[in-house]
C-alpha positions in Angstrom: 0.0 0.1 0.0 1.3 3.3 -0.9 2.3 5.7 2.0 1.0 9.2 2.1 1.7 12.3 4.3 0.0 15.6 4.7 1.6 18.8 3.5 0.3 22.3 4.7 0.3 25.5 2.7 -0.4 29.0 3.8 -2.8 30.8 1.4 -4.3 34.3 1.4 -8.1 34.9 1.9 -7.9 37.4 -0.8 -8.1 36.7 -4.5 -5.4 38.1 -6.9 -6.3 41.1 -9.0 -6.8 40.1 -12.7 -5.6 42.3 -15.6 -8.5 43.9 -17.6 -9.6 41.8 -20.6 -9.5 43.5 -23.8 -10.6 42.2 -27.1 -7.9 41.9 -29.9 -10.0 44.4 -32.1 -9.9 47.0 -29.3 -6.5 46.3 -28.6 -5.4 46.9 -32.2 -7.4 50.3 -32.3 -5.7 51.4 -29.0 -2.3 50.6 -30.4 -3.1 52.8 -33.5 -4.4 55.7 -31.4 -1.3 55.5 -29.0 1.2 55.5 -31.9 -0.4 58.6 -33.4 -0.1 60.3 -29.9 3.5 59.1 -29.3 5.0 59.5 -32.6 5.7 63.4 -32.4 7.8 62.5 -29.3 10.0 60.0 -31.1 10.4 62.2 -34.2 11.5 65.2 -31.9 13.9 62.9 -30.1 15.5 61.4 -33.3 15.8 64.9 -35.0 17.2 66.8 -32.1 18.9 64.4 -29.5 22.4 63.4 -29.7 22.8 59.6 -29.6 25.0 58.1 -27.0 28.3 56.8 -28.2 29.0 54.6 -25.2 31.8 55.1 -22.7 34.7 57.5 -23.7 37.7 58.8 -21.9 37.6 61.9 -19.8 39.9 63.6 -22.1 37.7 62.9 -25.2 34.6 64.0 -23.4 36.4 67.3 -22.4 37.4 67.7 -26.1 33.8 67.1 -27.3 32.5 69.6 -24.6 34.9 72.4 -25.7 34.0 71.7 -29.3 30.5 71.9 -28.5 30.9 75.2 -26.7 32.6 76.8 -29.7 29.8 75.8 -32.1 26.7 76.6 -29.8 26.7 80.2 -30.9 26.4 79.1 -34.5 23.8 76.4 -34.0 20.3 77.5 -33.3 18.8 76.0 -30.1 16.3 73.0 -30.7 12.6 73.5 -31.0 10.5 72.7 -27.8 9.4 69.3 -27.5 5.8 68.6 -28.3 3.1 69.0 -25.7 2.5 65.5 -25.1 6.2 64.8 -24.2 5.5 66.5 -20.9 2.4 64.4 -20.2 4.0 60.9 -20.5 6.3 59.0 -18.2 8.3 56.3 -19.7 9.8 53.3 -17.9 8.6 50.9 -15.3 10.6 52.4 -12.4 9.3 56.1 -12.9 5.7 54.9 -13.3 6.0 52.7 -10.1 7.5 55.5 -8.2 4.7 57.8 -9.1 2.0 55.4 -8.3 3.8 54.9 -4.9 3.6 58.6 -4.2 -0.1 58.8 -5.1 -0.9 55.7 -3.1 0.5 57.2 0.0 -1.4 60.4 -0.4 -4.4 61.5 1.8 -7.7 60.9 0.5 -9.5 63.9 -1.1 -11.8 64.3 1.8 -8.9 64.7 4.3 -6.6 66.7 2.0 -9.1 69.7 2.1 -8.0 70.1 5.8 -4.5 69.1 5.7 -1.9 71.1 3.8 0.4 68.8 1.9 2.9 69.4 -0.9 1.3 68.8 -4.3 2.4 65.7 -6.0 2.7 64.9 -9.8 -0.6 64.9 -11.8 -2.6 61.6 -11.8 -2.3 59.1 -14.5 -5.2 58.5 -17.0 -3.9 55.3 -18.6 -0.9 53.0 -18.2 0.3 51.0 -21.2 2.4 48.0 -20.7 3.8 45.2 -23.1 3.7 41.7 -21.5 4.2 38.1 -22.6 1.8 35.3 -22.0 3.0 34.0 -18.5 2.7 36.6 -15.7 6.0 38.4 -15.1 7.3 39.4 -11.6 8.5 42.6 -13.1 4.9 44.0 -13.7 2.8 41.8 -11.5 2.4 44.7 -9.0 0.8 47.1 -11.5 -2.8 46.0 -11.0 -2.7 46.1 -7.3 -0.9 49.6 -7.2 -3.3 51.1 -9.9 -6.5 49.8 -8.0 -5.0 51.2 -4.7 -4.1 54.6 -6.3 -7.5 55.0 -7.9 -9.2 54.3 -4.5 -6.9 56.5 -2.5 -7.2 59.5 -4.8 -11.1 58.9 -5.1 -10.8 59.4 -8.9 -14.0 59.9 -10.9 -12.4 58.1 -13.7 -10.1 55.2 -12.4 -6.7 54.7 -13.9 -7.0 52.2 -16.9 -4.3 49.6 -17.4 -3.8 48.3 -21.0 -1.6 45.3 -21.7 -0.1 44.9 -25.1 1.4 41.8 -26.6 5.1 41.5 -26.7 5.0 41.8 -30.5 3.9 45.5 -30.1 7.3 46.4 -28.3 9.3 47.3 -31.3 6.6 49.5 -32.9 6.1 51.4 -29.6 9.8 51.8 -29.0 10.1 53.3 -32.5 7.2 55.9 -31.9 9.1 57.0 -28.6 12.5 57.0 -30.3 13.9 54.4 -27.7 15.5 51.1 -28.2 13.3 49.1 -25.9 9.8 49.7 -24.8 8.4 48.3 -21.5 5.7 50.8 -20.3 4.4 54.3 -20.7 1.9 56.3 -18.7 -0.2 59.1 -19.9 -1.1 61.7 -17.3 -4.5 63.1 -16.7 -3.6 66.6 -17.9 -3.2 65.1 -21.4 -3.1 67.5 -24.5 -6.2 67.6 -26.8 -4.5 65.3 -29.3 -4.8 62.4 -26.8 -8.5 63.0 -26.1 -9.8 60.4 -28.6 -7.3 57.8 -27.1 -8.2 58.3 -23.6 -11.9 58.3 -24.3 -11.7 55.1 -26.4 -9.8 53.3 -23.6 -12.2 54.5 -21.0 -14.9 53.2 -23.1 -13.6 49.8 -23.9 -11.2 48.9 -21.0 -12.9 48.2 -17.5 -11.1 49.6 -14.4 -8.9 47.4 -12.4 -11.1 45.9 -9.7 -9.7 44.8 -6.4 -11.9 42.7 -4.2 -9.5 42.6 -1.3 -9.4 46.5 -1.1 -13.2 46.5 -0.8 -13.0 43.9 1.9 -10.4 45.6 3.7 -12.3 48.8 4.1 -15.0 46.9 5.9 -12.5 46.0 8.7 -13.6 42.4 8.6 -11.4 39.7 10.1 -10.4 36.9 7.8 -8.7 33.7 9.1 -5.6 32.5 7.7 -6.2 29.8 5.0 -4.3 26.5 5.5 -4.4 24.1 2.7 -3.9 20.5 3.6 -2.6 18.4 0.6 -2.2 14.6 0.8 0.9 13.6 -1.2 2.4 10.1 -1.6 5.7 9.1 0.0 8.3 7.2 -2.0 10.3 4.3 -0.7 13.0 5.1 1.9 16.5 5.0 0.6 18.6 2.2 2.0 21.8 3.7 3.4 24.9 2.4 2.0 27.4 1.0 4.6 
């Protein structure tokens, strides 16, 4: 008869937050609208930014700086970046840091009576490229977005749009960067991004967090302990 033993696992009483489901047709439309919004940023960067040449010696850098100072008077300053450039945050670390600042802010009802330094504008939409299996690098985003929307009591919750990995090259080209992971559009977006935001809000549901709603009720949940019966293999015979 096969021997068995019981293994115990601790589990959370709260369910995981799911990424919003978006149809392929809507995802394609969002991608086209997003590329139209971001393309001016990439065009300006490619036309007026000096690409990095990698590591150079201090003497070479000093020589290049002196040469640049001599020619600055003859070269006109670059034109200002497009309006949308000041309304987007690029990169997972920047977006996460901003969500963290918002998530620790006071609710709107309390902020009226408590003076606090103004933080960065809220996000309207966050766009991320992700592969099929869940990635530890972006698994925190649904939780942080749900918490931030609830903490700030936003009339329109922050939307989260996940693109397939195949969209990475195209979005990177639109921004003029070698690799794209994520970009966030702030709530003070310019008029040219209005169609994008309205379409996203119409087709992408907000991130829903059951555990945040339950936590607000101050209800006690017991720790869940899963008991799993598993078979035991034959004992190894020690060699003398």
